[in-house]
C-alpha positions in Angstrom: 35.5 -23.1 -69.8 32.5 -20.8 -69.9 30.7 -20.7 -66.6 27.3 -19.1 -65.7 26.9 -18.6 -62.1 23.8 -17.0 -60.4 23.2 -15.8 -56.9 20.0 -14.3 -55.3 18.9 -10.8 -56.1 18.7 -9.3 -52.7 22.4 -8.6 -51.9 25.4 -7.7 -54.1 28.4 -10.0 -54.7 30.4 -9.5 -52.3 28.1 -8.3 -49.6 29.1 -5.2 -47.4 28.3 -7.2 -44.3 26.0 -10.1 -43.8 25.5 -12.4 -46.8 27.0 -16.0 -46.8 26.0 -17.3 -49.9 27.1 -14.1 -51.8 30.5 -14.9 -50.2 30.8 -18.3 -51.7 29.9 -17.0 -55.2 32.5 -14.3 -54.9 35.2 -17.0 -54.0 34.2 -18.9 -57.2 34.2 -15.6 -59.4 37.7 -15.0 -58.3 39.0 -18.2 -58.5 37.7 -19.0 -62.1 38.6 -15.5 -63.7 42.0 -15.8 -62.1 42.4 -19.3 -63.7 41.5 -18.0 -67.1 37.9 -19.2 -67.5 35.2 -17.0 -68.7 32.7 -16.2 -66.0 29.3 -14.5 -66.3 27.5 -13.6 -63.1 23.7 -13.1 -62.7 23.4 -10.9 -59.5 22.5 -8.0 -57.7 23.2 -5.0 -60.3 25.3 -3.4 -57.6 27.9 -6.4 -57.4 31.7 -5.7 -58.0 33.2 -8.5 -59.7 36.2 -9.0 -62.1 33.6 -10.8 -64.7 30.7 -9.8 -66.8 27.7 -9.1 -64.5 24.2 -9.4 -65.6 22.0 -7.5 -63.1 18.7 -9.2 -62.2 15.7 -7.2 -63.0 13.7 -8.6 -60.2 14.8 -7.6 -56.7 13.1 -10.0 -54.4 13.5 -13.7 -54.8 10.3 -14.7 -53.2 8.0 -12.6 -55.2 6.2 -14.1 -58.3 6.7 -11.1 -60.5 10.3 -10.8 -59.8 10.6 -14.6 -60.2 9.1 -14.4 -63.8 11.5 -11.4 -64.7 14.8 -13.4 -63.6 13.5 -16.5 -65.3 13.1 -14.4 -68.3 16.5 -12.9 -67.9 18.4 -16.2 -67.4 16.4 -17.7 -70.5 17.4 -15.3 -72.8 20.9 -15.7 -71.7 21.1 -19.3 -72.0 19.3 -19.4 -75.3 21.7 -16.6 -76.9 25.0 -17.8 -75.6 26.8 -21.1 -75.3 27.6 -22.1 -71.8 29.8 -25.0 -70.7 27.8 -25.1 -67.1 25.4 -23.1 -65.3 25.7 -23.1 -61.8 23.0 -21.6 -59.6 23.1 -20.3 -56.0 19.7 -18.7 -56.7 16.1 -19.9 -57.3 15.6 -23.0 -58.9 12.7 -21.7 -61.0 15.1 -19.3 -62.8 16.7 -22.0 -64.7 13.4 -23.7 -65.6 13.7 -22.8 -69.4 17.2 -24.4 -69.2 16.2 -27.8 -67.9 15.5 -29.4 -71.6 19.1 -28.1 -72.7 22.1 -30.4 -72.8 24.3 -28.0 -70.8 25.1 -29.3 -67.4 23.2 -27.6 -64.5 24.2 -27.6 -60.9 21.8 -26.2 -58.2 23.5 -25.6 -54.9 21.6 -25.4 -51.6 22.7 -23.3 -48.7 19.4 -24.1 -47.1 16.7 -26.8 -46.7 15.8 -28.0 -50.2 12.1 -28.2 -51.3 11.8 -31.8 -52.2 8.7 -31.5 -54.4 10.2 -28.4 -56.3 13.6 -30.7 -56.7 11.4 -33.6 -57.8 9.6 -31.6 -60.6 12.9 -30.2 -61.7 14.5 -33.6 -62.3 11.6 -34.8 -64.2 11.7 -31.8 -66.4 15.4 -31.7 -67.1 17.3 -33.7 -69.8 18.5 -36.8 -68.4 21.8 -36.6 -66.4 22.1 -32.7 -67.2 20.9 -31.6 -63.5 22.4 -32.1 -60.4 22.4 -30.9 -56.8 24.9 -29.9 -54.0 24.4 -29.1 -50.4 26.6 -27.1 -48.1 27.0 -29.9 -45.8 26.1 -33.5 -45.6 23.0 -32.6 -43.3 21.7 -30.7 -46.8 22.8 -33.0 -49.4 21.5 -36.1 -47.9 17.9 -34.5 -47.8 18.1 -35.2 -51.5 19.1 -38.6 -51.4 16.2 -40.8 -53.1 15.1 -37.5 -55.0 18.0 -36.3 -57.3 21.5 -36.9 -57.5 23.4 -34.9 -55.1 26.9 -34.3 -53.8 28.3 -32.4 -50.5 30.6 -29.4 -51.3 31.3 -27.6 -47.8 31.2 -23.7 -47.8 34.5 -21.9 -47.2 36.4 -19.1 -45.9 38.8 -17.0 -48.1 41.7 -18.0 -46.1 44.0 -15.1 -47.0 41.8 -12.6 -45.5 42.2 -14.1 -42.1 45.6 -13.9 -40.1 46.2 -16.8 -37.7 46.7 -15.7 -34.4 48.9 -18.5 -32.7 48.4 -16.8 -29.0 45.6 -14.9 -27.4 45.6 -13.0 -24.1 45.0 -15.0 -20.8 41.7 -13.1 -20.4 40.8 -13.2 -24.1 36.9 -13.1 -24.7 34.7 -15.7 -26.1 33.1 -14.5 -29.4 29.5 -14.6 -30.9 29.3 -13.3 -34.5 25.9 -13.8 -36.2 22.3 -12.2 -36.7 21.0 -11.3 -33.1 18.0 -13.6 -32.8 16.9 -16.4 -30.9 17.8 -19.3 -33.5 21.3 -18.0 -33.5 21.7 -18.4 -29.8 23.3 -15.1 -28.6 21.6 -15.3 -25.5 23.2 -18.8 -24.7 26.4 -17.3 -25.5 25.7 -14.9 -22.9 25.1 -17.4 -20.4 28.1 -19.6 -21.2 30.2 -16.5 -20.6 28.6 -15.3 -17.3 28.9 -19.1 -16.0 32.4 -19.4 -17.2 33.6 -16.2 -15.9 34.7 -15.0 -19.4 34.4 -12.0 -21.3 32.1 -12.1 -24.4 32.1 -9.8 -27.6 28.8 -10.1 -29.3 28.9 -8.7 -33.2 26.0 -8.9 -35.9 22.9 -7.0 -37.2 19.8 -6.9 -35.2 16.8 -7.6 -37.6 14.2 -5.2 -37.4 11.7 -8.0 -36.2 14.2 -9.1 -33.5 14.7 -5.9 -31.7 12.6 -7.0 -28.7 14.7 -10.0 -28.4 17.7 -8.1 -28.3 16.2 -5.8 -25.6 15.0 -8.6 -23.6 17.4 -11.3 -23.8 20.9 -9.5 -24.6 20.9 -5.9 -23.6 20.2 -6.4 -19.7 23.3 -8.4 -19.7 25.6 -5.7 -21.3 28.4 -4.2 -19.2 32.4 -3.9 -19.4 32.7 -7.8 -19.8 29.7 -8.5 -22.1 29.9 -6.1 -25.1 27.8 -5.5 -28.2 29.7 -4.0 -30.9 27.3 -4.2 -33.8 27.7 -5.5 -37.4 31.5 -5.9 -38.6 32.8 -5.8 -42.0 35.7 -8.3 -43.0 38.6 -6.4 -41.7 36.9 -5.9 -38.3 35.9 -9.7 -38.3 39.4 -10.9 -38.9 40.5 -8.5 -35.8 38.1 -9.7 -33.3 37.7 -13.4 -34.4 41.7 -13.5 -33.9 41.7 -12.2 -30.6 39.0 -14.5 -29.2 39.7 -17.5 -26.9 36.9 -19.5 -28.7 33.9 -18.9 -31.1 30.5 -19.8 -29.5 28.3 -21.4 -32.2 25.3 -21.7 -30.0 22.8 -22.1 -32.6 19.1 -23.4 -31.7 18.2 -24.7 -35.3 19.6 -26.9 -37.7 22.1 -24.6 -39.1 23.0 -25.6 -43.0 26.7 -25.0 -42.6 27.7 -21.5 -40.7 30.5 -19.9 -42.6 31.4 -18.1 -39.5 32.8 -21.1 -38.1 35.3 -21.6 -40.8 36.0 -17.5 -40.7 36.8 -18.3 -37.0 38.9 -21.3 -37.5 41.0 -19.3 -40.2 42.1 -17.2 -37.3 43.1 -20.3 -35.6 40.1 -19.7 -33.0 38.4 -23.1 -32.1 34.7 -23.4 -32.0 32.3 -24.4 -29.2 29.5 -25.8 -30.9 26.0 -27.3 -30.0 25.1 -30.7 -32.3 22.5 -29.0 -34.6 22.5 -29.3 -38.3 25.9 -29.4 -39.8 27.9 -28.4 -36.8 29.0 -31.9 -35.9 30.5 -32.3 -39.6 32.7 -29.2 -38.9 33.6 -29.5 -35.2 36.3 -32.0 -34.3 36.6 -32.8 -30.7 40.0 -31.6 -29.3 41.2 -30.7 -32.9 39.5 -27.5 -33.9 37.0 -27.2 -31.0 34.5 -29.1 -28.9 31.2 -30.5 -29.9 29.0 -30.0 -26.9 25.6 -31.8 -26.1 24.2 -28.8 -24.0 24.9 -25.6 -22.3 26.4 -27.3 -19.2 29.1 -29.2 -21.4 29.7 -25.9 -23.2 30.6 -24.1 -20.2 32.9 -27.1 -19.0 34.6 -27.0 -22.2 35.7 -23.5 -22.1 38.3 -24.4 -19.6 39.7 -26.9 -22.2 40.1 -24.5 -24.8 43.6 -23.4 -24.2 44.9 -27.1 -24.8 43.8 -26.8 -28.4 46.8 -25.9 -30.9 45.6 -22.8 -32.8 48.0 -23.6 -35.7 46.5 -26.9 -36.0 42.8 -25.4 -36.1 44.1 -23.3 -39.1 45.8 -26.1 -40.6 42.6 -28.0 -40.6 40.8 -25.1 -42.1 43.0 -24.9 -45.0 42.3 -28.4 -45.7 38.8 -28.6 -45.5 37.0 -25.4 -45.7 39.4 -23.1 -47.8 38.3 -21.1 -50.7 41.1 -23.0 -53.0 39.7 -26.3 -51.8 36.1 -25.3 -52.4 36.7 -23.9 -55.9 38.6 -26.8 -56.8 35.9 -29.2 -55.7 33.1 -27.4 -57.8 35.5 -27.1 -60.9 36.0 -31.0 -60.5 32.1 -31.5 -60.3 31.9 -29.3 -63.6 34.4 -31.3 -65.5 32.8 -34.5 -64.4 29.4 -33.3 -65.6 30.7 -31.9 -69.0 32.7 -35.0 -69.8 29.4 -37.3 -69.3 27.1 -34.9 -71.3 29.6 -35.2 -74.1 
């Protein structure tokens, strides 16, 4: 199979630190090249992948000139070569010239879709050639009535994370993500203080969120609540594995939250608030606790030791592993190719 994958132009594949979509694209590139498929990736020109790389000319996905540049790059490619499937994790607009072609096209959304754009794309595309996926039911179901859509979850590359079956009695809670209000680092601080637990906070501070960090996080830092900055994959494995629980205290409708899968790959349960896809990932008493509010989250900290960390890992392997997700997408490719032939 000859597969064309695309990623947004801002970050390389794989990303150095933050970059959820790019991590999913890397998983697919690695899996499909290892299986003998021919893979071509359109992405940031600094990407390091074991396949043919076409670097985007436009570096900004939200800039109209760069959008035109990248549309042109993709158009030249799909009209000069024959692909069995085109799978986009980048802008839907980049595929515009390919809509009339018979080749199966998949647009994967890791964020809230624009139903107006989706509707236009469906009208422009050859019948049955364009479908959509969401990284959760929360995302995919938004497309109901507008386009053909499927849920294929995000994943963690399981082999990079080590199961920690036991943690220290005074193991800390963990928060990992961008340090901004919608991600809920301040709530993790509150939960740690009220439950008497230590807390490790990791992640990047966006330039426009420094005041949030200085006002809501920094005043609480001491020997029990620590901020360690951004972490790479090796550090992430180490810190997540040592944690009593991962605090998913999001204050917005998170489309998936790959960090939950990464934590659970280490055997670490998740304490989550019920926004976006979190209720689809967290199963009460099995891989964590779904909490309705901060008060319940504080209470549930005391229940975490009852959760079997081996079971947490097993559930992650079954539902959110790189092997599972790569196989799910490949199955979708095959079904679309069969129906277009």
